[in-house]
N, C-alpha and C positions, 0 to 999 in steps of 0.2 A: 504494500500500500504506500509506503514511504516513497518508493521509486516512482509510482504513478503521480503522486503529488508533486515531486520534484520535476518530473517530465512536463506536467501541466504548467508549472510556474515558468519553466524555460520556454515553453511555447508562447506563453503570454508575453514574456519579455521580448522574444523574437518578433512577434506580431506588432508589439508597440514600437519597437525600433524600426521595423519595416514601414509601418504607417507614417512615422515621423520622417523617415527618409523620402518616402513617396510624396509627402506634403511639401517638403523642402524643394524637391525636384520640380513639382508643379508650380510653386511660387517663383522659382528661378526662371522657368520658362515664361511665366506670365510677365515678370518684370522685364525680361529680355525683349519680349514682344512689344511691350509698352514703350521701351526705350527706342525700339526700331520704328514703331508706327506713330506714336504720339509723343515725340521728344519734348515739345514745348510744355505739355501737361506734366510730364515727368520732371522737367526742370523746375516747374512751379512747385511741385511736391517737395523737391529738395530744398528750395527756398523756404517753403513753409516749415519744414522740419527745423532748419537752422534758425528761423525766426522764433520758433518756440523756445529755443535756448537763449534768446536775447541777442542773437547776432543781427546786426543792422544790415539793411539792403546794400549799402556801399561796401560792407565787409563780405557778405555772402555772394554777391554778384560774381566776383572773380573765382570763387570756389565752384559755383555752379558752372561757369564757363570752362573751367579746368576739367571738371568731371565730364562735361559734354565732349571734350576733346579726347577723353580716355574712356571709351565705353566699358572696358573691363573693370576699371576702378568704379565707374558709375554704377554698374550692376552690383559690385561688391558692397558699395555704400547703401544701395537700396535694400540689400538683403540683411543688413544689420538691424 
């Protein structure tokens, strides 16, 4: 009986980890698609996030522009 309980717990952990990984992959794909198809909206989202931290428009403008020039970094930022 102990073996079956341990086996079930392991299966639950596996399913939870797989579900989390699948969710991350879907979000990554969604963010990439949005960066590709609606970059202005995504740039506004970055600006909004930074503004919530008290960063002023004249300060976050260059950051947003730098991220737009580096799509890999932009995607990484959006996934944090």
